[in-house]
MOPAC internal coordinates of N, CA, C and O (Angstrom, degrees):
PM7 1SCF
backbone

  N    0.0000 0     0.00 0     0.00 0    0    0    0
  C    1.4162 1     0.00 0     0.00 0    1    0    0
  C    1.5959 1   108.57 1     0.00 0    2    1    0
  O    1.2310 1   121.84 1   -43.80 1    3    2    1
  N    1.2864 1   114.08 1   136.20 1    3    2    1
  C    1.4792 1   118.58 1   176.52 1    5    3    2
  C    1.3641 1   112.78 1  -120.42 1    6    5    3
  O    1.2310 1   120.73 1   -36.96 1    7    6    5
  N    1.3500 1   116.22 1   143.04 1    7    6    5
  C    1.4219 1   119.47 1  -178.64 1    9    7    6
  C    1.6069 1   107.62 1  -100.42 1   10    9    7
  O    1.2310 1   118.56 1   -25.08 1   11   10    9
  N    1.2815 1   120.35 1   154.92 1   11   10    9
  C    1.4094 1   122.19 1   175.60 1   13   11   10
  C    1.5381 1   109.32 1   -63.22 1   14   13   11
  O    1.2310 1   122.60 1   -41.43 1   15   14   13
  N    1.3345 1   112.63 1   138.57 1   15   14   13
  C    1.5185 1   120.52 1   175.22 1   17   15   14
  C    1.3997 1   107.40 1  -141.69 1   18   17   15
  O    1.2310 1   120.17 1   -27.64 1   19   18   17
  N    1.3933 1   117.28 1   152.36 1   19   18   17
  C    1.3929 1   123.95 1   176.85 1   21   19   18
  C    1.4883 1   110.18 1   -51.54 1   22   21   19
  O    1.2310 1   121.41 1   -20.40 1   23   22   21
  N    1.4279 1   114.91 1   159.60 1   23   22   21
  C    1.4642 1   119.54 1  -176.40 1   25   23   22
  C    1.5733 1   111.81 1   -64.84 1   26   25   23
  O    1.2310 1   118.95 1   154.52 1   27   26   25
  N    1.2844 1   119.60 1   -25.48 1   27   26   25
  C    1.4207 1   119.56 1  -179.74 1   29   27   26
  C    1.5565 1   116.61 1   -82.14 1   30   29   27
  O    1.2310 1   122.91 1   169.97 1   31   30   29
  N    1.3226 1   112.03 1   -10.03 1   31   30   29
  C    1.4563 1   117.61 1   177.86 1   33   31   30
  C    1.5246 1   111.03 1  -105.70 1   34   33   31
  O    1.2310 1   122.51 1   -28.47 1   35   34   33
  N    1.4203 1   112.80 1   151.53 1   35   34   33
  C    1.4186 1   114.90 1   179.07 1   37   35   34
  C    1.5965 1   109.64 1   -89.54 1   38   37   35
  O    1.2310 1   121.05 1   -34.53 1   39   38   37
  N    1.3144 1   115.59 1   145.47 1   39   38   37
  C    1.4905 1   117.81 1   177.76 1   41   39   38
  C    1.5601 1   108.26 1   -64.04 1   42   41   39
  O    1.2310 1   121.42 1   -37.12 1   43   42   41
  N    1.2398 1   114.89 1   142.88 1   43   42   41
  C    1.4530 1   122.35 1   176.64 1   45   43   42
  C    1.5011 1   108.13 1  -123.88 1   46   45   43
  O    1.2310 1   119.44 1   -35.60 1   47   46   45
  N    1.4242 1   118.68 1   144.40 1   47   46   45
  C    1.3904 1   115.95 1   175.75 1   49   47   46
  C    1.4366 1   115.90 1   -67.01 1   50   49   47
  O    1.2310 1   119.73 1   -23.67 1   51   50   49
  N    1.3511 1   118.12 1   156.33 1   51   50   49
  C    1.4271 1   122.10 1   179.15 1   53   51   50
  C    1.5977 1   109.92 1   -90.84 1   54   53   51
  O    1.2310 1   120.99 1   -55.51 1   55   54   53
  N    1.2821 1   115.71 1   124.49 1   55   54   53
  C    1.4094 1   120.64 1  -175.95 1   57   55   54
  C    1.5955 1   108.29 1  -111.99 1   58   57   55
  O    1.2310 1   121.22 1  -117.83 1   59   58   57
  N    1.3112 1   115.27 1    62.17 1   59   58   57
  C    1.5060 1   118.58 1  -170.03 1   61   59   58
  C    1.6183 1   113.17 1   -61.12 1   62   61   59
  O    1.2310 1   123.42 1   139.24 1   63   62   61
  N    1.3452 1   111.04 1   -40.76 1   63   62   61
  C    1.5023 1   116.68 1  -178.41 1   65   63   62
  C    1.4806 1   107.52 1   -85.24 1   66   65   63
  O    1.2310 1   119.82 1   146.74 1   67   66   65
  N    1.3653 1   117.94 1   -33.26 1   67   66   65
  C    1.5320 1   116.17 1  -176.18 1   69   67   66
  C    1.4708 1   106.71 1  -120.58 1   70   69   67
  O    1.2310 1   117.48 1   -63.19 1   71   70   69
  N    1.4182 1   122.40 1   116.81 1   71   70   69
  C    1.4040 1   120.81 1   177.78 1   73   71   70
  C    1.4361 1   110.55 1   -71.66 1   74   73   71
  O    1.2310 1   116.11 1   -22.19 1   75   74   73
  N    1.3371 1   124.99 1   157.81 1   75   74   73
  C    1.3781 1   124.00 1  -178.37 1   77   75   74
  C    1.4137 1   112.69 1   -56.11 1   78   77   75
  O    1.2310 1   122.12 1   -61.89 1   79   78   77
  N    1.3501 1   113.55 1   118.11 1   79   78   77
  C    1.5101 1   123.24 1  -175.84 1   81   79   78
  C    1.4939 1   113.11 1   -62.57 1   82   81   79
  O    1.2310 1   118.87 1   145.03 1   83   82   81
  N    1.2726 1   119.75 1   -34.97 1   83   82   81
  C    1.4639 1   120.55 1  -179.33 1   85   83   82
  C    1.5503 1   112.49 1   -59.00 1   86   85   83
  O    1.2310 1   119.18 1   149.37 1   87   86   85
  N    1.2229 1   119.17 1   -30.63 1   87   86   85
  C    1.4892 1   123.26 1   177.47 1   89   87   86
  C    1.4896 1   108.43 1   -64.40 1   90   89   87
  O    1.2310 1   114.50 1   150.90 1   91   90   89
  N    1.2519 1   128.03 1   -29.10 1   91   90   89
  C    1.4489 1   128.70 1  -178.31 1   93   91   90
  C    1.5165 1   109.95 1  -103.94 1   94   93   91
  O    1.2310 1   119.42 1  -159.38 1   95   94   93
  N    1.3676 1   118.71 1    20.62 1   95   94   93
  C    1.5282 1   122.21 1   174.14 1   97   95   94
  C    1.4815 1   111.76 1    73.41 1   98   97   95
  O    1.2310 1   117.59 1  -167.06 1   99   98   97
  N    1.4428 1   122.19 1    12.94 1   99   98   97
  C    1.4504 1   120.67 1   174.00 1  101   99   98
  C    1.3282 1   112.70 1   -94.08 1  102  101   99
  O    1.2310 1   118.70 1   -20.41 1  103  102  101
  N    1.4211 1   120.09 1   159.59 1  103  102  101
  C    1.5121 1   128.60 1   166.19 1  105  103  102
  C    1.5007 1   110.23 1   -64.30 1  106  105  103
  O    1.2310 1   114.98 1   -70.04 1  107  106  105
  N    1.2865 1   127.12 1   109.96 1  107  106  105
  C    1.4577 1   124.96 1  -178.33 1  109  107  106
  C    1.6029 1   110.08 1   -52.06 1  110  109  107
  O    1.2310 1   121.46 1   133.25 1  111  110  109
  N    1.3169 1   114.81 1   -46.75 1  111  110  109
  C    1.4995 1   117.26 1  -178.56 1  113  111  110
  C    1.5619 1   112.49 1   -57.92 1  114  113  111
  O    1.2310 1   122.86 1   133.17 1  115  114  113
  N    1.2825 1   112.13 1   -46.83 1  115  114  113
  C    1.4475 1   119.09 1  -177.96 1  117  115  114
  C    1.7047 1   109.16 1   -67.74 1  118  117  115
  O    1.2310 1   119.50 1   142.18 1  119  118  117
  N    1.2773 1   118.56 1   -37.82 1  119  118  117
  C    1.4391 1   118.16 1   179.44 1  121  119  118
  C    1.5212 1   114.77 1   -65.92 1  122  121  119
  O    1.2310 1   120.43 1   151.14 1  123  122  121
  N    1.3334 1   116.79 1   -28.86 1  123  122  121
  C    1.4063 1   124.46 1  -179.03 1  125  123  122
  C    1.4895 1   110.80 1   -90.35 1  126  125  123
  O    1.2310 1   116.82 1   178.31 1  127  126  125
  N    1.2364 1   123.65 1    -1.69 1  127  126  125
  C    1.5253 1   122.83 1  -171.58 1  129  127  126
  C    1.5362 1   109.99 1   -66.43 1  130  129  127
  O    1.2310 1   120.80 1   152.44 1  131  130  129
  N    1.3328 1   116.07 1   -27.56 1  131  130  129
  C    1.4823 1   116.32 1   179.85 1  133  131  130
  C    1.5065 1   114.88 1   -70.73 1  134  133  131
  O    1.2310 1   120.60 1   162.08 1  135  134  133
  N    1.3185 1   116.45 1   -17.92 1  135  134  133
  C    1.4090 1   123.61 1   176.23 1  137  135  134
  C    1.5130 1   115.77 1   -90.11 1  138  137  135
  O    1.2310 1   121.36 1   -80.65 1  139  138  137
  N    1.3943 1   115.00 1    99.35 1  139  138  137
  C    1.3896 1   119.30 1  -167.91 1  141  139  138
  C    1.6403 1   111.42 1   -60.94 1  142  141  139
  O    1.2310 1   123.06 1   146.21 1  143  142  141
  N    1.2518 1   111.75 1   -33.79 1  143  142  141
  C    1.4762 1   118.72 1   179.85 1  145  143  142
  C    1.5988 1   114.43 1   -58.03 1  146  145  143
  O    1.2310 1   124.34 1   134.59 1  147  146  145
  N    1.3649 1   109.28 1   -45.41 1  147  146  145
  C    1.4427 1   116.73 1  -178.11 1  149  147  146
  C    1.4975 1   110.98 1   -82.36 1  150  149  147
  O    1.2310 1   121.09 1   142.52 1  151  150  149
  N    1.3219 1   115.53 1   -37.48 1  151  150  149
  C    1.4221 1   123.13 1  -168.24 1  153  151  150
  C    1.6355 1   107.92 1   -72.36 1  154  153  151
  O    1.2310 1   121.57 1   137.58 1  155  154  153
  N    1.3771 1   114.60 1   -42.42 1  155  154  153
  C    1.4754 1   120.88 1  -174.85 1  157  155  154
  C    1.5608 1   112.60 1   -96.63 1  158  157  155
  O    1.2310 1   122.36 1   169.63 1  159  158  157
  N    1.4169 1   113.09 1   -10.37 1  159  158  157
  C    1.4255 1   118.09 1  -170.49 1  161  159  158
  C    1.4771 1   118.32 1    60.65 1  162  161  159
  O    1.2310 1   121.32 1  -157.54 1  163  162  161
  N    1.3402 1   115.09 1    22.46 1  163  162  161
  C    1.3535 1   122.38 1   176.82 1  165  163  162
  C    1.5715 1   113.17 1  -107.34 1  166  165  163
  O    1.2310 1   117.84 1   -23.98 1  167  166  165
  N    1.3278 1   121.71 1   156.02 1  167  166  165
  C    1.4357 1   128.55 1   172.82 1  169  167  166
  C    1.4854 1   112.38 1  -121.91 1  170  169  167
  O    1.2310 1   121.08 1   -40.17 1  171  170  169
  N    1.1955 1   115.54 1   139.83 1  171  170  169
  C    1.5472 1   121.22 1   177.08 1  173  171  170
  C    1.6021 1   105.83 1   -81.19 1  174  173  171
  O    1.2310 1   121.10 1   -90.80 1  175  174  173
  N    1.3076 1   115.50 1    89.20 1  175  174  173
  C    1.4446 1   115.88 1   178.59 1  177  175  174
  C    1.4792 1   113.93 1   -99.43 1  178  177  175
  O    1.2310 1   120.13 1   -37.64 1  179  178  177
  N    1.2266 1   117.35 1   142.36 1  179  178  177
  C    1.5444 1   118.34 1   176.68 1  181  179  178
  C    1.6212 1   109.09 1  -131.74 1  182  181  179
  O    1.2310 1   121.85 1   -32.91 1  183  182  181
  N    1.2218 1   114.07 1   147.09 1  183  182  181
  C    1.4379 1   116.61 1   170.97 1  185  183  182
  C    1.4783 1   122.49 1   -74.18 1  186  185  183
  O    1.2310 1   122.91 1   -67.83 1  187  186  185
  N    1.3748 1   112.03 1   112.17 1  187  186  185
  C    1.4552 1   113.46 1  -179.57 1  189  187  186
  C    1.5385 1   114.46 1  -110.63 1  190  189  187
  O    1.2310 1   123.24 1  -147.88 1  191  190  189
  N    1.1959 1   111.39 1    32.12 1  191  190  189
  C    1.4958 1   121.67 1   176.07 1  193  191  190
  C    1.4999 1   113.28 1   -53.38 1  194  193  191
  O    1.2310 1   120.07 1   128.61 1  195  194  193
  N    1.3468 1   117.47 1   -51.39 1  195  194  193
  C    1.5099 1   123.39 1  -178.75 1  197  195  194
  C    1.4990 1   107.89 1   -67.92 1  198  197  195
  O    1.2310 1   119.61 1   126.62 1  199  198  197
  N    1.3520 1   118.36 1   -53.38 1  199  198  197
  C    1.5264 1   112.04 1  -177.92 1  201  199  198
  C    1.6251 1   113.12 1   -65.66 1  202  201  199
  O    1.2310 1   121.08 1   156.85 1  203  202  201
  N    1.2781 1   115.54 1   -23.15 1  203  202  201
  C    1.4898 1   113.09 1   174.01 1  205  203  202
  C    1.4092 1   108.68 1   -70.66 1  206  205  203
  O    1.2310 1   116.97 1   133.21 1  207  206  205
  N    1.4044 1   123.37 1   -46.79 1  207  206  205
  C    1.3855 1   122.93 1   176.80 1  209  207  206
  C    1.4984 1   116.74 1   -57.55 1  210  209  207
  O    1.2310 1   118.97 1   141.38 1  211  210  209
  N    1.3906 1   119.56 1   -38.62 1  211  210  209
  C    1.4971 1   122.07 1   169.03 1  213  211  210
  C    1.4059 1   112.02 1   -61.07 1  214  213  211
  O    1.2310 1   117.43 1   132.73 1  215  214  213
  N    1.2658 1   122.49 1   -47.27 1  215  214  213
  C    1.5437 1   123.97 1  -177.97 1  217  215  214
  C    1.5551 1   111.84 1   -62.53 1  218  217  215
  O    1.2310 1   119.33 1   135.17 1  219  218  217
  N    1.3441 1   118.88 1   -44.83 1  219  218  217
  C    1.4064 1   122.69 1  -175.20 1  221  219  218
  C    1.4986 1   106.43 1   -70.57 1  222  221  219
  O    1.2310 1   121.21 1   136.66 1  223  222  221
  N    1.3706 1   115.29 1   -43.34 1  223  222  221
  C    1.4471 1   118.77 1  -177.52 1  225  223  222
  C    1.5905 1   110.79 1   -62.65 1  226  225  223
  O    1.2310 1   120.14 1   145.52 1  227  226  225
  N    1.3335 1   117.33 1   -34.48 1  227  226  225
  C    1.4050 1   124.28 1   175.69 1  229  227  226
  C    1.5209 1   109.59 1   -62.32 1  230  229  227
  O    1.2310 1   120.24 1   130.86 1  231  230  229
  N    1.3253 1   117.15 1   -49.14 1  231  230  229
  C    1.3763 1   122.86 1  -175.88 1  233  231  230
  C    1.6071 1   109.59 1   -61.70 1  234  233  231
  O    1.2310 1   121.17 1   137.74 1  235  234  233
  N    1.2904 1   115.37 1   -42.26 1  235  234  233
  C    1.5134 1   124.38 1   177.30 1  237  235  234
  C    1.5827 1   110.18 1   -64.02 1  238  237  235
  O    1.2310 1   120.22 1   130.28 1  239  238  237
  N    1.3682 1   117.19 1   -49.72 1  239  238  237
  C    1.4067 1   120.84 1  -171.11 1  241  239  238
  C    1.6554 1   111.97 1   -73.48 1  242  241  239
  O    1.2310 1   120.38 1   155.35 1  243  242  241
  N    1.2654 1   116.87 1   -24.65 1  243  242  241
  C    1.3228 1   125.07 1  -179.73 1  245  243  242
  C    1.5872 1   112.59 1   -85.64 1  246  245  243
  O    1.2310 1   123.47 1  -178.72 1  247  246  245
  N    1.3095 1   110.96 1     1.28 1  247  246  245
  C    1.5792 1   115.79 1   170.88 1  249  247  246
  C    1.4216 1   109.39 1    90.44 1  250  249  247
  O    1.2310 1   116.42 1  -171.63 1  251  250  249
  N    1.3395 1   124.41 1     8.37 1  251  250  249
  C    1.4976 1   123.80 1   175.66 1  253  251  250
  C    1.5789 1   109.12 1    58.70 1  254  253  251
  O    1.2310 1   121.02 1  -143.80 1  255  254  253
  N    1.2525 1   115.65 1    36.20 1  255  254  253
  C    1.4453 1   119.77 1  -177.03 1  257  255  254
  C    1.5697 1   114.02 1  -120.82 1  258  257  255
  O    1.2310 1   121.95 1   179.74 1  259  258  257
  N    1.3871 1   113.87 1    -0.26 1  259  258  257
  C    1.4260 1   120.33 1  -173.87 1  261  259  258
  C    1.4454 1   111.53 1  -125.20 1  262  261  259
  O    1.2310 1   119.33 1   -26.14 1  263  262  261
  N    1.4389 1   118.88 1   153.86 1  263  262  261
  C    1.3976 1   126.01 1  -172.22 1  265  263  262
  C    1.6610 1   105.73 1   -86.82 1  266  265  263
  O    1.2310 1   123.77 1     2.12 1  267  266  265
  N    1.3049 1   110.37 1  -177.88 1  267  266  265
  C    1.4895 1   117.85 1  -174.04 1  269  267  266
  C    1.4757 1   110.06 1   -68.27 1  270  269  267
  O    1.2310 1   118.49 1   153.30 1  271  270  269
  N    1.3739 1   120.49 1   -26.70 1  271  270  269
  C    1.4140 1   118.86 1  -175.67 1  273  271  270
  C    1.6525 1   108.34 1   -75.49 1  274  273  271
  O    1.2310 1   120.35 1   145.11 1  275  274  273
  N    1.2661 1   116.94 1   -34.89 1  275  274  273
  C    1.4983 1   119.93 1   173.10 1  277  275  274
  C    1.5666 1   109.68 1   -64.38 1  278  277  275
  O    1.2310 1   119.38 1   135.92 1  279  278  277
  N    1.3302 1   118.78 1   -44.08 1  279  278  277
  C    1.4167 1   122.14 1   178.00 1  281  279  278
  C    1.5488 1   110.24 1   -60.58 1  282  281  279
  O    1.2310 1   119.90 1   135.82 1  283  282  281
  N    1.3281 1   117.80 1   -44.18 1  283  282  281
  C    1.3844 1   121.15 1   179.47 1  285  283  282
  C    1.5399 1   109.16 1   -58.37 1  286  285  283
  O    1.2310 1   118.88 1   131.01 1  287  286  285
  N    1.2044 1   119.74 1   -48.99 1  287  286  285
  C    1.5030 1   131.23 1   177.65 1  289  287  286
  C    1.4422 1   108.52 1   -55.28 1  290  289  287
  O    1.2310 1   119.35 1   130.81 1  291  290  289
  N    1.3057 1   118.84 1   -49.19 1  291  290  289
  C    1.4985 1   129.57 1  -177.65 1  293  291  290
  C    1.5860 1   103.47 1   -61.50 1  294  293  291
  O    1.2310 1   117.76 1   128.30 1  295  294  293
  N    1.2442 1   121.87 1   -51.70 1  295  294  293
  C    1.4579 1   124.58 1  -170.72 1  297  295  294
  C    1.5978 1   106.93 1   -70.68 1  298  297  295
  O    1.2310 1   120.59 1   149.66 1  299  298  297
  N    1.2756 1   116.47 1   -30.34 1  299  298  297
  C    1.4421 1   121.13 1  -176.65 1  301  299  298
  C    1.5708 1   111.07 1   -83.13 1  302  301  299
  O    1.2310 1   121.51 1   173.49 1  303  302  301
  N    1.3610 1   114.71 1    -6.51 1  303  302  301
  C    1.4685 1   120.34 1  -178.93 1  305  303  302
  C    1.4877 1   114.11 1    72.72 1  306  305  303
  O    1.2310 1   119.05 1  -141.53 1  307  306  305
  N    1.2783 1   119.42 1    38.47 1  307  306  305
  C    1.4751 1   125.66 1  -178.21 1  309  307  306
  C    1.7085 1   102.51 1   -74.68 1  310  309  307
  O    1.2310 1   125.87 1   -33.22 1  311  310  309
  N    1.2956 1   106.33 1   146.78 1  311  310  309
  C    1.5310 1   117.82 1   171.16 1  313  311  310
  C    1.4538 1   113.90 1   -98.24 1  314  313  311
  O    1.2310 1   117.50 1  -145.70 1  315  314  313
  N    1.3242 1   122.37 1    34.30 1  315  314  313
  C    1.4089 1   128.72 1  -174.89 1  317  315  314
  C    1.6228 1   105.61 1   -63.11 1  318  317  315
  O    1.2310 1   121.35 1   -22.29 1  319  318  317
  N    1.2392 1   115.02 1   157.71 1  319  318  317
  C    1.4474 1   128.94 1   178.79 1  321  319  318
  C    1.5903 1   103.41 1   -53.00 1  322  321  319
  O    1.2310 1   118.39 1   122.04 1  323  322  321
  N    1.3499 1   120.68 1   -57.96 1  323  322  321
  C    1.3405 1   129.94 1  -178.83 1  325  323  322
  C    1.4851 1   115.61 1   -45.94 1  326  325  323
  O    1.2310 1   123.05 1   130.25 1  327  326  325
  N    1.3129 1   111.76 1   -49.75 1  327  326  325
  C    1.4635 1   120.54 1  -175.53 1  329  327  326
  C    1.5655 1   109.51 1   -71.43 1  330  329  327
  O    1.2310 1   119.28 1   140.94 1  331  330  329
  N    1.3342 1   118.98 1   -39.06 1  331  330  329
  C    1.4456 1   122.71 1   176.04 1  333  331  330
  C    1.4787 1   112.55 1   -71.52 1  334  333  331
  O    1.2310 1   119.17 1   145.10 1  335  334  333
  N    1.3846 1   119.19 1   -34.90 1  335  334  333
  C    1.4657 1   123.54 1  -178.45 1  337  335  334
  C    1.4940 1   109.50 1   -62.22 1  338  337  335
  O    1.2310 1   122.36 1   134.65 1  339  338  337
  N    1.3573 1   113.09 1   -45.35 1  339  338  337
  C    1.4777 1   115.78 1   179.20 1  341  339  338
  C    1.4653 1   118.03 1   -93.18 1  342  341  339
  O    1.2310 1   119.94 1  -164.66 1  343  342  341
  N    1.3318 1   117.73 1    15.34 1  343  342  341
  C    1.3850 1   129.51 1   179.25 1  345  343  342
  C    1.5341 1   114.42 1    51.62 1  346  345  343
  O    1.2310 1   120.52 1  -146.16 1  347  346  345
  N    1.2575 1   116.61 1    33.84 1  347  346  345
  C    1.5320 1   123.96 1   175.76 1  349  347  346
  C    1.5133 1   112.90 1   -64.38 1  350  349  347
  O    1.2310 1   121.57 1   159.90 1  351  350  349
  N    1.3843 1   114.59 1   -20.10 1  351  350  349
  C    1.4639 1   115.03 1   179.92 1  353  351  350
  C    1.5680 1   111.90 1   -74.85 1  354  353  351
  O    1.2310 1   121.01 1   176.24 1  355  354  353
  N    1.3147 1   115.67 1    -3.76 1  355  354  353
  C    1.4695 1   119.76 1   175.17 1  357  355  354
  C    1.5208 1   111.23 1   -90.66 1  358  357  355
  O    1.2310 1   117.64 1   166.07 1  359  358  357
  N    1.2876 1   122.10 1   -13.93 1  359  358  357
  C    1.3827 1   126.82 1  -173.92 1  361  359  358
  C    1.5788 1   111.78 1   -74.65 1  362  361  359
  O    1.2310 1   119.72 1   -30.61 1  363  362  361
  N    1.3846 1   118.15 1   149.39 1  363  362  361
  C    1.4274 1   119.35 1  -174.25 1  365  363  362
  C    1.5603 1   110.65 1   -67.51 1  366  365  363
  O    1.2310 1   118.56 1   165.15 1  367  366  365
  N    1.2692 1   120.34 1   -14.85 1  367  366  365
  C    1.5009 1   122.93 1  -174.19 1  369  367  366
  C    1.6403 1   106.42 1   -92.76 1  370  369  367
  O    1.2310 1   120.52 1   170.48 1  371  370  369
  N    1.2940 1   116.61 1    -9.52 1  371  370  369
  C    1.4108 1   115.68 1   176.98 1  373  371  370
  C    1.4783 1   119.32 1   -56.53 1  374  373  371
  O    1.2310 1   119.65 1   -61.89 1  375  374  373
  N    1.3428 1   118.27 1   118.11 1  375  374  373
  C    1.4489 1   118.97 1   176.73 1  377  375  374
  C    1.4435 1   117.57 1    76.47 1  378  377  375
  O    1.2310 1   118.79 1  -172.81 1  379  378  377
  N    1.4253 1   119.91 1     7.19 1  379  378  377
  C    1.4270 1   117.66 1   177.74 1  381  379  378
  C    1.6336 1   114.95 1   -80.79 1  382  381  379
  O    1.2310 1   120.96 1   176.88 1  383  382  381
  N    1.2366 1   115.78 1    -3.12 1  383  382  381
  C    1.3746 1   115.06 1  -176.96 1  385  383  382
  C    1.5613 1   109.85 1  -112.16 1  386  385  383
  O    1.2310 1   118.92 1  -148.43 1  387  386  385
  N    1.2186 1   119.67 1    31.57 1  387  386  385
  C    1.5277 1   126.08 1   176.51 1  389  387  386
  C    1.5164 1   111.29 1   -62.41 1  390  389  387
  O    1.2310 1   118.97 1   153.38 1  391  390  389
  N    1.3015 1   119.58 1   -26.62 1  391  390  389
  C    1.4325 1   123.29 1  -179.31 1  393  391  390
  C    1.4464 1   112.52 1   -67.14 1  394  393  391
  O    1.2310 1   115.78 1   156.81 1  395  394  393
  N    1.3324 1   125.61 1   -23.19 1  395  394  393
  C    1.3522 1   128.77 1   177.65 1  397  395  394
  C    1.5126 1   112.48 1  -109.13 1  398  397  395
  O    1.2310 1   123.33 1   -34.38 1  399  398  397
  N    1.3067 1   111.22 1   145.62 1  399  398  397
  C    1.5769 1   120.49 1  -179.63 1  401  399  398
  C    1.5460 1   109.12 1   -75.05 1  402  401  399
  O    1.2310 1   122.44 1   -19.00 1  403  402  401
  N    1.3143 1   112.94 1   161.00 1  403  402  401
  C    1.4524 1   124.10 1   179.84 1  405  403  402
  C    1.5257 1   105.66 1   -60.04 1  406  405  403
  O    1.2310 1   118.05 1   143.73 1  407  406  405
  N    1.4370 1   121.32 1   -36.27 1  407  406  405
  C    1.4225 1   118.41 1   179.42 1  409  407  406
  C    1.4704 1   114.46 1   -68.33 1  410  409  407
  O    1.2310 1   121.69 1   144.46 1  411  410  409
  N    1.4512 1   114.37 1   -35.54 1  411  410  409
  C    1.3782 1   115.14 1   178.57 1  413  411  410
  C    1.4585 1   117.92 1   -67.72 1  414  413  411
  O    1.2310 1   121.58 1   142.75 1  415  414  413
  N    1.3998 1   114.58 1   -37.25 1  415  414  413
  C    1.4114 1   123.03 1   168.17 1  417  415  414
  C    1.5095 1   116.63 1   -56.51 1  418  417  415
  O    1.2310 1   122.08 1   137.97 1  419  418  417
  N    1.3575 1   113.63 1   -42.03 1  419  418  417
  C    1.4674 1   121.47 1  -179.31 1  421  419  418
  C    1.5796 1   108.24 1   -65.39 1  422  421  419
  O    1.2310 1   120.06 1   140.96 1  423  422  421
  N    1.3666 1   117.49 1   -39.04 1  423  422  421
  C    1.4863 1   126.16 1  -178.93 1  425  423  422
  C    1.4586 1   106.62 1   -62.18 1  426  425  423
  O    1.2310 1   120.49 1   127.41 1  427  426  425
  N    1.4492 1   116.67 1   -52.59 1  427  426  425
  C    1.4127 1   121.61 1  -178.24 1  429  427  426
  C    1.5173 1   113.13 1   -61.53 1  430  429  427
  O    1.2310 1   121.57 1   136.14 1  431  430  429
  N    1.4136 1   114.61 1   -43.86 1  431  430  429
  C    1.3932 1   114.66 1   175.88 1  433  431  430
  C    1.4706 1   119.67 1   -53.27 1  434  433  431
  O    1.2310 1   124.16 1   137.17 1  435  434  433
  N    1.4517 1   109.63 1   -42.83 1  435  434  433
  C    1.4776 1   117.40 1   177.60 1  437  435  434
  C    1.4511 1   110.98 1   -61.83 1  438  437  435
  O    1.2310 1   119.01 1   135.49 1  439  438  437
  N    1.2552 1   119.49 1   -44.51 1  439  438  437
  C    1.4505 1   127.15 1  -179.80 1  441  439  438
  C    1.5155 1   110.43 1   -59.20 1  442  441  439
  O    1.2310 1   118.90 1   133.15 1  443  442  441
  N    1.3552 1   119.70 1   -46.85 1  443  442  441
  C    1.4698 1   127.07 1   177.09 1  445  443  442
  C    1.4886 1   111.69 1   -61.48 1  446  445  443
  O    1.2310 1   118.88 1   142.25 1  447  446  445
  N    1.3255 1   119.73 1   -37.75 1  447  446  445
  C    1.4223 1   123.79 1   176.04 1  449  447  446
  C    1.5388 1   110.10 1   -72.93 1  450  449  447
  O    1.2310 1   118.42 1   140.75 1  451  450  449
  N    1.3070 1   120.62 1   -39.25 1  451  450  449
  C    1.5090 1   121.40 1  -179.50 1  453  451  450
  C    1.4944 1   105.86 1   -69.34 1  454  453  451
  O    1.2310 1   117.66 1   139.82 1  455  454  453
  N    1.3058 1   122.07 1   -40.18 1  455  454  453
  C    1.5069 1   124.46 1  -174.72 1  457  455  454
  C    1.6212 1   114.24 1   -77.30 1  458  457  455
  O    1.2310 1   124.77 1   168.34 1  459  458  457
  N    1.3986 1   108.44 1   -11.66 1  459  458  457
  C    1.5064 1   115.73 1   178.07 1  461  459  458
  C    1.4799 1   113.60 1    85.64 1  462  461  459
  O    1.2310 1   119.73 1  -167.94 1  463  462  461
  N    1.4148 1   118.11 1    12.06 1  463  462  461
  C    1.4045 1   120.62 1   174.17 1  465  463  462
  C    1.5700 1   114.52 1   -64.44 1  466  465  463
  O    1.2310 1   122.54 1   144.58 1  467  466  465
  N    1.2558 1   112.73 1   -35.42 1  467  466  465
  C    1.6181 1   121.22 1   174.27 1  469  467  466
  C    1.6091 1   103.08 1  -132.04 1  470  469  467
  O    1.2310 1   124.98 1   -25.23 1  471  470  469
  N    1.3365 1   108.04 1   154.77 1  471  470  469
  C    1.4300 1   117.81 1   178.01 1  473  471  470
  C    1.4736 1   107.13 1  -114.23 1  474  473  471
  O    1.2310 1   120.48 1   -44.42 1  475  474  473
  N    1.3594 1   116.68 1   135.58 1  475  474  473
  C    1.4830 1   120.72 1  -177.12 1  477  475  474
  C    1.5027 1   103.87 1  -104.08 1  478  477  475
  O    1.2310 1   121.48 1   -51.23 1  479  478  477
  N    1.3026 1   114.77 1   128.77 1  479  478  477
  C    1.4377 1   119.55 1   174.64 1  481  479  478
  C    1.5100 1   109.58 1   -77.87 1  482  481  479
  O    1.2310 1   121.85 1   -63.66 1  483  482  481
  N    1.4601 1   114.05 1   116.34 1  483  482  481
  C    1.4395 1   119.20 1  -174.38 1  485  483  482
  C    1.5084 1   118.22 1   -60.52 1  486  485  483
  O    1.2310 1   122.81 1   153.49 1  487  486  485
  N    1.3883 1   112.21 1   -26.51 1  487  486  485
  C    1.4080 1   116.86 1  -179.46 1  489  487  486
  C    1.5709 1   116.43 1   -76.74 1  490  489  487
  O    1.2310 1   123.06 1   137.29 1  491  490  489
  N    1.2869 1   111.74 1   -42.71 1  491  490  489
  C    1.5964 1   119.40 1  -174.43 1  493  491  490
  C    1.5205 1   112.96 1  -113.65 1  494  493  491
  O    1.2310 1   120.28 1   162.50 1  495  494  493
  N    1.3492 1   117.08 1   -17.50 1  495  494  493
  C    1.4540 1   120.94 1  -179.99 1  497  495  494
  C    1.5189 1   113.57 1    88.73 1  498  497  495
  O    1.2310 1   119.87 1   175.34 1  499  498  497
  N    1.2898 1   117.85 1    -4.66 1  499  498  497
  C    1.5081 1   121.26 1   179.74 1  501  499  498
  C    1.5621 1   113.08 1   -61.88 1  502  501  499
  O    1.2310 1   123.42 1   -44.55 1  503  502  501
  N    1.1978 1   111.04 1   135.45 1  503  502  501
  C    1.6086 1   121.31 1   172.53 1  505  503  502
  C    1.5566 1   112.24 1   -85.24 1  506  505  503
  O    1.2310 1   123.15 1   -36.93 1  507  506  505
  N    1.2437 1   111.57 1   143.07 1  507  506  505
  C    1.5091 1   117.42 1   177.09 1  509  507  506
  C    1.5243 1   111.51 1  -145.67 1  510  509  507
  O    1.2310 1   120.10 1   180.00 1  511  510  509

């Protein structure tokens, strides 16, 4: 990630988690060796196409009126009062996401919001 810099300055990478090691008298390459992503230039990527489809389908089928917590519960097959009250247990997406934990769904929901795949209503938290 690069931050904006004036035209006379060269862009420098952001080291939010690791301050520039040279400042502390350390060898920068050696200090970052513990981080596999930086040291090897590799990223641990996984295909989330199916979970994304599940989540977005859940948002759409529940009427775009509920937040990511309700969608997580819906995908996990919860029997909560809210799900039963609105008869969301009758929808085709109910319980299809049991293979993923609530923490994983929360992470995915946040990524989808950040990337603009879904929009979160700031007043009520509903996703659309």
